[in-house]
Structures are given as structure tokens and as C-alpha cells.
C-alpha positions as CSV (number, residue, x, y, z in Angstrom):
1,M,79.7,-73.1,36.8
2,I,82.6,-71.4,35.2
3,K,81.0,-71.8,31.8
4,R,77.8,-70.4,33.1
5,V,79.6,-67.3,34.5
6,A,81.4,-66.8,31.2
7,I,78.1,-66.9,29.3
8,F,76.6,-64.3,31.7
9,S,79.7,-62.1,31.3
10,V,79.5,-62.2,27.5
11,A,75.7,-61.4,27.7
12,A,76.4,-58.5,30.1
13,I,79.0,-57.1,27.7
14,L,76.7,-57.4,24.8
15,L,73.9,-55.6,26.7
16,C,76.3,-52.8,27.5
17,L,77.3,-52.4,23.9
18,V,73.7,-52.4,22.8
19,A,72.8,-49.8,25.4
20,N,75.7,-47.6,24.3
21,V,74.7,-47.8,20.7
22,G,71.1,-46.9,21.7
23,I,72.4,-43.9,23.6
24,A,74.4,-42.8,20.5
25,V,71.4,-43.2,18.2
26,E,69.1,-41.3,20.6
27,E,71.5,-38.4,21.3
28,Q,69.5,-35.2,21.5
29,Y,70.5,-31.8,20.0
30,V,69.1,-28.7,21.5
31,L,68.3,-26.0,19.0
32,K,67.9,-22.5,20.6
33,I,66.2,-20.0,18.4
34,G,66.4,-16.2,19.2
35,S,64.8,-13.0,18.0
36,I,64.2,-9.5,19.1
37,T,60.5,-9.8,18.0
38,P,57.7,-10.8,20.3
39,E,55.8,-14.1,20.3
40,T,52.9,-12.4,18.5
41,H,55.2,-11.8,15.4
42,P,54.9,-13.9,12.3
43,Y,58.4,-15.2,12.9
44,Y,57.4,-17.0,16.1
45,L,54.0,-18.1,14.7
46,T,55.6,-19.7,11.7
47,F,58.2,-21.4,13.7
48,K,55.4,-22.9,15.9
49,D,53.1,-23.8,13.0
50,V,55.5,-25.0,10.4
51,F,59.1,-25.4,11.5
52,V,58.5,-27.2,14.8
53,P,55.9,-29.7,13.5
54,Y,58.3,-30.7,10.6
55,I,61.2,-31.3,13.0
56,E,59.0,-33.3,15.4
57,E,57.7,-35.5,12.7
58,H,61.0,-36.2,11.0
59,A,63.7,-35.9,13.6
60,G,62.3,-38.6,15.9
61,G,62.9,-36.6,19.1
62,R,66.6,-36.0,18.4
63,I,66.2,-32.2,18.2
64,K,64.7,-30.3,21.1
65,I,63.7,-26.7,20.2
66,E,63.8,-23.8,22.7
67,F,62.7,-20.2,21.9
68,Y,64.1,-17.0,23.2
69,F,62.1,-14.2,21.7
70,N,61.3,-10.6,22.6
71,S,65.1,-9.8,23.0
72,E,65.3,-12.2,25.9
73,L,69.0,-12.9,25.0
74,G,69.8,-9.3,24.0
75,G,69.9,-7.4,20.7
76,D,70.5,-8.9,17.3
77,R,74.2,-8.3,17.4
78,E,74.5,-10.1,20.7
79,M,72.5,-13.0,19.3
80,V,74.6,-13.3,16.1
81,E,77.7,-13.4,18.3
82,M,76.1,-16.2,20.3
83,C,75.5,-18.1,17.1
84,Q,79.2,-17.6,16.1
85,Y,80.4,-19.5,19.2
86,G,77.6,-22.0,19.3
87,A,75.6,-20.8,22.4
88,L,72.6,-20.1,20.1
89,G,71.5,-22.2,17.2
90,M,69.5,-19.7,15.1
91,D,68.8,-16.0,15.1
92,C,66.3,-14.1,12.9
93,A,68.8,-11.4,11.8
94,T,68.7,-8.8,9.0
95,P,71.5,-8.0,6.7
96,S,71.9,-4.7,8.5
97,T,73.0,-6.7,11.6
98,I,75.4,-8.8,9.6
99,T,77.1,-5.7,8.2
100,G,78.8,-5.4,11.6
101,F,80.6,-8.7,10.8
102,D,81.0,-8.4,7.0
103,K,80.6,-5.0,5.4
104,R,79.6,-6.5,2.1
105,F,76.1,-7.1,3.5
106,Q,75.5,-3.3,3.4
107,V,74.8,-3.8,-0.4
108,M,71.5,-5.5,0.5
109,G,70.4,-2.4,2.4
110,L,70.6,-0.1,-0.7
111,P,67.5,2.1,-0.9
112,Y,65.0,0.8,-3.5
113,L,67.2,-2.1,-4.5
114,F,64.2,-4.4,-4.9
115,K,61.2,-2.9,-6.8
116,D,58.7,-5.4,-5.2
117,K,58.5,-8.5,-3.1
118,E,58.3,-10.9,-6.1
119,T,61.6,-9.5,-7.5
120,A,63.2,-9.8,-4.0
121,Y,62.1,-13.4,-3.7
122,R,63.6,-14.4,-7.1
123,L,66.9,-12.7,-6.4
124,L,67.3,-13.9,-2.8
125,D,66.4,-17.5,-3.7
126,G,68.8,-17.2,-6.7
127,E,72.3,-16.1,-7.4
128,L,72.2,-12.9,-5.4
129,G,71.2,-14.8,-2.2
130,S,73.6,-17.7,-2.7
131,T,76.4,-15.2,-3.3
132,F,75.9,-13.5,0.1
133,N,75.3,-16.8,1.8
134,S,78.8,-17.9,0.7
135,F,80.4,-15.1,2.8
136,L,79.0,-16.5,6.0
137,P,81.0,-19.6,6.8
138,K,84.2,-17.5,7.2
139,I,82.5,-15.8,10.2
140,N,81.2,-19.1,11.6
141,L,77.6,-18.8,10.3
142,Y,75.3,-20.2,7.8
143,N,72.1,-18.8,6.3
144,L,69.4,-21.5,5.9
145,G,67.0,-19.2,4.1
146,Y,65.6,-15.7,3.4
147,F,62.2,-14.7,4.7
148,E,61.1,-11.2,5.4
149,N,59.9,-8.4,7.6
150,G,58.5,-6.3,4.7
151,F,59.3,-2.9,3.3
152,R,60.5,-0.2,5.7
153,H,58.4,2.9,6.2
154,V,58.9,6.2,8.1
155,T,56.8,7.2,11.1
156,N,57.1,10.6,12.8
157,N,55.3,13.2,14.9
158,R,55.6,16.2,12.7
159,K,53.8,15.7,9.4
160,P,53.1,13.2,6.6
161,I,56.1,12.5,4.4
162,Y,55.6,13.0,0.7
163,T,58.9,14.4,-0.6
164,P,62.5,14.5,0.5
165,E,61.9,18.1,1.6
166,D,59.5,16.8,4.2
167,M,62.4,14.9,5.8
168,K,64.6,18.0,6.4
169,G,65.7,18.3,10.0
170,L,63.8,15.2,11.1
171,K,65.8,13.4,13.8
172,I,65.2,9.8,12.8
173,R,66.3,6.6,14.5
174,T,68.1,4.2,12.1
175,Q,69.8,0.9,12.3
176,E,73.6,1.0,12.6
177,N,74.0,0.6,8.8
178,P,76.2,3.2,7.1
179,I,74.1,3.1,3.9
180,H,70.8,3.7,5.7
181,I,72.5,6.6,7.6
182,A,73.9,8.0,4.4
183,F,70.5,7.8,2.7
184,F,68.6,9.7,5.4
185,R,71.4,12.3,5.6
186,A,71.1,12.7,1.8
187,V,67.3,13.5,2.0
188,G,68.0,16.1,4.7
189,A,67.2,14.2,7.9
190,N,69.3,13.8,11.0
191,P,69.9,10.0,11.3
192,T,70.5,8.7,14.8
193,P,71.6,5.1,15.2
194,M,70.0,3.6,18.3
195,N,69.5,0.2,19.9
196,W,66.0,-1.3,19.3
197,G,65.3,-1.7,23.0
198,E,65.8,2.1,23.6
199,L,63.6,3.3,20.7
200,Y,60.1,3.4,22.3
201,T,61.4,5.5,25.2
202,A,63.3,7.8,22.9
203,L,60.2,8.4,20.8
204,Q,58.1,8.9,23.9
205,Q,60.6,11.5,25.4
206,G,61.3,13.2,22.1
207,T,64.9,12.2,21.9
208,V,64.2,11.3,18.3
209,D,61.2,12.6,16.2
210,A,60.9,9.6,13.9
211,Q,61.8,6.0,13.1
212,E,61.6,3.6,10.2
213,N,60.4,0.0,10.2
214,P,58.0,-2.4,8.5
215,L,54.3,-2.1,9.3
216,V,54.0,-5.3,11.4
217,L,56.9,-4.3,13.7
218,I,55.5,-0.7,14.0
219,E,52.2,-2.1,15.3
220,E,53.8,-4.7,17.5
221,A,56.1,-2.2,19.1
222,R,53.0,0.0,19.8
223,F,54.6,3.0,18.1
224,Y,51.1,4.3,17.5
225,E,51.2,5.4,21.1
226,V,54.1,7.7,20.5
227,Q,53.9,8.5,16.7
228,K,51.2,10.3,14.7
229,Y,52.1,9.6,11.1
230,V,53.2,6.6,9.0
231,S,54.3,7.3,5.5
232,L,54.6,4.4,3.1
233,T,58.0,5.3,1.7
234,G,59.1,1.7,1.2
235,H,62.6,2.9,1.0
236,V,64.3,-0.4,1.9
237,Y,63.0,-4.0,1.5
238,E,63.9,-5.9,4.7
239,P,64.8,-9.5,4.1
240,T,65.5,-11.5,7.2
241,M,68.0,-14.3,7.3
242,L,67.7,-17.6,9.2
243,V,71.2,-17.1,10.6
244,T,72.5,-20.4,11.9
245,S,75.4,-21.3,14.1
246,K,78.0,-23.2,12.0
247,A,79.3,-24.8,15.2
248,W,75.9,-26.1,16.1
249,F,74.9,-27.2,12.6
250,D,78.2,-29.0,11.8
251,K,77.7,-31.2,14.9
252,L,74.5,-32.6,13.5
253,P,74.5,-36.0,11.7
254,E,73.9,-35.6,8.0
255,D,70.3,-36.8,8.1
256,L,69.4,-34.2,10.8
257,Q,71.2,-31.5,8.7
258,E,68.9,-32.3,5.8
259,I,65.8,-32.3,8.1
260,V,66.7,-28.9,9.5
261,K,67.4,-27.5,5.9
262,E,64.0,-28.7,4.7
263,A,62.2,-27.4,7.8
264,S,63.9,-24.0,7.2
265,R,62.9,-23.9,3.6
266,R,59.3,-24.6,4.5
267,F,59.5,-22.0,7.3
268,C,60.7,-19.3,4.9
269,E,58.0,-19.9,2.3
270,A,55.2,-19.9,4.9
271,E,56.5,-16.8,6.7
272,R,56.6,-14.8,3.5
273,R,52.9,-15.6,2.9
274,L,52.0,-14.8,6.5
275,I,53.8,-11.5,6.7
276,S,52.1,-10.2,3.5
277,E,48.7,-10.9,5.1
278,E,49.8,-9.4,8.4
279,E,51.0,-6.2,6.8
280,K,47.4,-5.5,5.6
281,V,46.1,-6.1,9.1
282,A,48.8,-4.0,10.7
283,R,48.0,-1.0,8.5
284,A,44.3,-1.2,9.4
285,N,45.1,-1.6,13.0
286,L,47.5,1.4,13.0
287,E,44.8,3.6,11.4
288,E,42.2,2.4,13.8
289,K,44.5,3.3,16.7
290,G,44.8,6.9,15.4
291,M,47.8,7.0,13.2
292,K,47.4,8.8,9.9
293,C,48.7,6.7,7.0
294,N,49.7,8.2,3.7
295,E,50.8,6.6,0.4
296,L,53.2,8.2,-2.0
297,T,52.6,8.5,-5.8
298,P,55.1,6.9,-8.2
299,E,56.5,10.4,-9.0
300,Q,57.0,11.1,-5.3
301,I,58.7,7.8,-4.8
302,D,60.9,8.5,-7.7
303,A,62.3,11.6,-6.0
304,F,63.6,9.4,-3.2
305,V,64.8,6.7,-5.7
306,K,67.0,9.3,-7.4
307,I,68.6,10.3,-4.2
308,G,69.2,6.7,-3.2
309,A,70.9,6.0,-6.6
310,K,73.6,8.5,-5.8
311,L,74.7,6.3,-2.9
312,Y,76.1,3.6,-5.1
313,D,79.4,5.4,-5.4
314,D,79.6,5.7,-1.6
315,I,79.0,2.0,-1.1
316,R,81.7,1.1,-3.6
317,K,84.2,3.0,-1.4
318,I,82.8,1.4,1.8
319,V,82.6,-2.1,0.6
320,G,85.6,-2.2,-1.7
321,D,84.2,-4.9,-3.9
322,D,83.2,-3.5,-7.3
323,E,82.6,-6.9,-8.8
324,L,80.0,-7.7,-6.2
325,I,78.2,-4.4,-6.6
326,D,78.3,-4.6,-10.4
327,N,76.8,-8.1,-10.2
328,V,74.0,-6.9,-7.8
329,I,73.2,-4.0,-10.2
330,Q,73.1,-6.5,-13.1
331,W,70.9,-9.0,-11.3
332,T,68.4,-6.4,-10.2
333,A,68.3,-4.8,-13.6
334,D,67.6,-8.2,-15.2
335,N,64.7,-8.8,-12.8
């Protein structure tokens, strides 16, 4: 009898050990992803179509994904802060947002830094991008890839923009980026930093005359209801970063880290393709809804480029890292 009890006791202990091992193996990690954009935006669509299926196929149920889009958790700054202390796993944030945490990211917002998307992709996927990525762990973040929101363009209620003179006196909402503010001030406008969530009402009430954003976001925000003109100034290329919580990512086992990295790489590639298609659709839709869209000639663009080039001395003073700026200038010149 005693021998039988001992056997059962050993068996029970072994079962408990096996059960505990099973629990450890099956531990689930919740990945919360946030964005100010709506669920109709290419960000969300690409997460659903590319990122999520890859995670589901390769992570074996160990990663559960939750989405918080359309500013559900607040603005970009608030969500980046949440990533810093691990309450949010990922945020689709622009370098302009990260400037509030590391001023060196202002360099990426220099007007006309990238001549076209292909150049931007090469630089962001190369030494330029990896250099900026290396700044992030010190502020408890990682970047798992650069995707995009497109080139930024000006909308307003006064007239089409063709020259810097057309910008004079225009009260324009900008991001809280000193370089963007300096650029619009240099072309004669009156830049007014404002939270994204307040912008539609501000345009509607005439608090500001104008704003600047990529075409897809202009359409999704329904600015065609409160703006008459969209001018394709393309003054800033807007990369977006897959800002990831260092606290969250470092908790993952190595195999899951690699799965998340690969899912992120695939996401960025697919989103770039989709946003380029959506930009064409967005322009057509804006015109259909009554906005007057105008392109600028290379000569007209060059007038803005020359003004933007004068800001390089300003950013040297703001950033205080001449080596970084010299490298960025060299990298862009070589491409």
C-alpha cells in the first residue's frame, strides 16, 4: 500500500511539472498596436492583411494582437510615452513625434531632404535609417522598420499655392517640429502648431487657414469639407516608424522576437506599395469631392527648395550634432 501511494505521489509530481512546463511554453504575450489613423487607413489594412497573418502562422498562438486606432489612446506623443513604459507595444509614429524625445530626429524633417520615394527607401533601409534607429534604445524604444505616409502637401481656403509668395500671411497648422515651423515662417506663412485632434474644427471655424499632410490623410480626415485647394508642394517626405516598446520586446523569447521582426519587415514593404496606390485614389477622390488640386513645375518647386536649404544652419544650432548632419547631407547627395 505504501509503495502504491509513493508511486502515485511521484506520478502526481511529474504531472505537475509537465503542466508547469506546458504553461511556460504556452505563455501568451499581448501586443497592443496604436495609431492616430482610422481603420480605413493603409496602416491598419496592412497590419490586418500582412502582419497579423504572419504572426498567427508562425507564433503558434503565443502573441495576441490588439488594435487601438483612430486616436483611441490619445495622440502620437501620448502613445510613444506608453511605449516607453510598456503599456503599448507598438505605435505608428513619425520622426516629428520622436523629436519631442530626441531632437536629432528633426533632421529627418528637413524640407526636400528626399528627392523621391525610391531614394527615401534606399536611405531609410540603409545607413541613414540604422543610424537614427541606434538613438532609440536610450529612450526605451526600438524601430522595427520604416514605412510611409507619403509626401506632405498644403491645403488652404484662399488660393492655389505655386510660389513662396502665395504662402505669405497664411495661418497654417503644423506639427510641433521646429524645422517645419521654421520652414513655413521662412516662406512667409504663419505656422501654428496644433494637436491633430483639434485640426478639423480649427479649419472649420477659421482658426487656421491651412494645413499640410499627405493626400491619403487629407482625404481620410475629410478636409475636403473645410478646405478648397490642395497644392502638391511635396515639401516633406513623411516616413513613419514602427516604434516598438523596448520593455515589451525585450520580454519576448528570442524566437518570438525574430518572428515579430520578420512580420514587421513584411508589413513595411507591403504598406509602402499600398500607400502609393492609395495616394492616386485619394487625389481623384479629393477632386471628385470638389477640391481644386494643382501641381507645381520643377522651377516652382526649386524656389521652395532654395528656402528650405537655408534651414541647414538653423538645424545645426538646434541639434548640436554637426557630424550627423554632415553624414545625412553626404548620404542624400550620394543617392
